[in-house]
C-alpha positions in Angstrom: 1.0 -20.9 -1.7 -0.1 -24.5 -1.7 -2.6 -24.7 -4.6 -4.8 -27.6 -2.6 -5.3 -24.8 0.0 -6.2 -22.2 -2.7 -8.8 -24.8 -4.3 -10.2 -25.7 -0.9 -10.4 -22.0 0.1 -12.5 -21.5 -3.3 -14.8 -24.1 -2.2 -15.5 -22.5 0.6 -13.0 -24.0 3.5 -13.0 -21.3 5.9 -9.6 -23.3 7.4 -7.8 -23.0 4.0 -8.4 -19.5 4.0 -6.9 -18.8 7.2 -4.2 -20.2 5.6 -4.3 -17.7 2.9 -4.9 -15.0 5.4 -1.8 -15.5 7.5 0.7 -15.7 4.9 -0.4 -12.7 3.2 -1.7 -10.5 5.8 1.6 -9.1 6.8 2.6 -8.1 3.2 -0.7 -6.8 2.9 -0.7 -5.0 5.7 3.1 -3.4 5.0 1.9 -2.9 1.8 -1.3 -0.9 2.6 0.7 0.9 5.4 3.6 2.5 2.7 0.1 3.6 0.6 -1.7 5.1 3.1 0.8 6.1 5.6 -1.1 5.3 9.1 -1.1 1.9 10.9 -4.8 2.3 11.9 -6.1 3.1 8.1 -3.5 0.0 7.1 -5.3 -2.3 9.2 -8.9 -1.4 8.1 -7.7 -1.7 4.5 -5.7 -5.0 5.7 -9.4 -6.2 7.1 -11.3 -4.8 4.2 -8.7 -6.7 1.8 -9.4 -10.3 3.4 -13.0 -9.4 4.1 -13.6 -9.0 -0.1 -11.1 -11.7 -0.8 -13.4 -14.1 1.4 -16.7 -12.7 -0.3 -14.8 -13.2 -3.9 -13.2 -16.4 -3.6 -15.4 -18.8 -5.0 -15.2 -16.7 -8.4 -11.5 -16.7 -8.5 -9.9 -18.7 -11.8 -9.1 -22.3 -10.7 -5.2 -21.1 -11.5 -4.8 -18.0 -10.0 -1.9 -15.9 -8.9 -3.3 -15.2 -5.6 -0.7 -12.5 -4.6 -1.4 -10.7 -7.6 -5.4 -10.9 -6.7 -4.6 -10.1 -3.1 -2.6 -7.0 -4.0 -5.3 -6.0 -6.4 -8.0 -5.7 -3.8 -5.6 -4.5 -1.5 -4.9 -1.7 -4.2 -8.3 -0.7 -4.2 -9.1 -0.9 -1.1 -5.8 1.5 -0.4 -7.3 3.8 -3.5 -10.8 4.4 -1.7 -8.8 4.8 1.3 -7.1 7.5 0.1 -10.1 9.2 -1.6 -11.9 9.1 1.7 -9.1 10.7 3.2 -9.5 13.3 0.5 -12.7 14.4 1.5 -11.9 15.1 5.4 -10.0 17.9 6.2 -7.9 17.8 9.4 -6.9 20.0 11.7 -3.0 21.0 11.7 -0.6 20.4 14.0 0.8 24.0 13.9 -1.5 24.6 17.0 1.2 24.2 19.7 4.7 25.2 18.4 6.4 24.1 21.5 3.8 20.6 21.3 4.9 20.1 17.6 8.7 20.4 18.3 8.6 17.3 20.8 6.9 15.3 17.9 10.3 15.6 15.7 12.7 16.1 18.7 16.0 13.8 18.7 14.1 11.1 20.3 13.0 9.4 17.2 15.2 7.3 15.5 17.2 8.3 12.0 15.8 5.1 10.6 12.3 5.9 11.9 12.8 9.7 10.5 13.9 8.9 7.4 10.8 5.9 6.7 8.5 9.3 7.8 10.5 11.2 5.2 9.9 8.7 2.2 5.8 8.0 3.4 5.4 12.2 2.9 6.8 12.0 -0.5 4.9 9.1 -1.5 1.9 10.7 -0.1 2.8 13.4 -2.6 2.6 11.6 -5.8 -0.5 11.2 -8.1 -2.0 7.4 -6.1 -1.1 5.7 -9.3 2.5 6.3 -9.4 3.4 5.7 -5.7 1.2 2.6 -6.1 3.3 1.5 -8.8 6.7 2.5 -6.9 5.5 0.5 -4.0 4.8 -2.5 -5.5 8.4 -2.6 -7.1 11.1 -1.1 -5.2 9.4 -2.3 -1.6 7.4 -5.2 -2.7 9.4 -6.6 -5.3 7.1 -7.0 -7.9 8.1 -7.7 -11.3 6.8 -5.4 -14.0 4.5 -8.1 -15.5 3.0 -9.1 -12.0 2.3 -4.4 -11.6 0.5 -4.8 -14.4 -1.7 -8.0 -13.4 -2.3 -6.2 -9.6 -2.7 -2.9 -11.6 -4.9 -4.2 -14.6 -3.0 -1.9 -16.9 -0.6 -2.8 -19.7 3.1 -3.5 -18.9 4.3 -1.0 -20.7 2.1 1.6 -18.5 3.7 0.1 -15.8 7.1 1.0 -17.4 6.1 5.1 -18.1 4.6 5.1 -14.1 7.5 3.8 -12.6 10.1 6.2 -14.6 7.8 8.9 -13.7 7.3 7.9 -9.8 11.3 7.6 -9.8 11.7 10.9 -11.5 8.7 12.8 -9.4 10.4 10.9 -6.5 13.8 11.9 -6.5 12.8 15.6 -7.6 10.0 15.9 -4.4 13.1 14.2 -1.8 15.6 16.5 -3.5 13.6 19.6 -2.7 12.9 19.1 0.7 9.5 17.2 -0.1 10.1 15.5 2.9 10.4 18.3 5.5 7.5 18.8 7.3 6.0 22.0 5.9 4.4 25.0 8.2 
């Protein structure tokens, strides 16, 4: 991202902020979707991320790591969405077994089914661990960048990453990716 664009956005230039949005929105949405596991919530998280970024742009450091800053805002928005979700009890789909079977039929491509399985296992991990794992494995951030995004020491990132990989492998291996019912 061009430093001049960031500086213009810091000074309130809406066109410059639109450039930032266009550059980062797809990646932020992909990250939010991996974290919350729901497209509509990912849309909301992405929108909230950029609203907060726009409102805080003037306070951004002159030499920022814009990517890390946006991912930190997105991470906080994801955690907010996950907290709200825990306060809401959703009704299980198990009311109609024949209809439920249609939802997991062979119509789904294996890649889609696998991606859904990964999302379910990630959803079983504590948020800090799943966030660390997604930032590293899916988004490709270095441990240093993750430490900046999550505002934790680098050693904490290493330990969370190790625990996340271990718990993910255990849950996935135990069939934690299969629908319960």
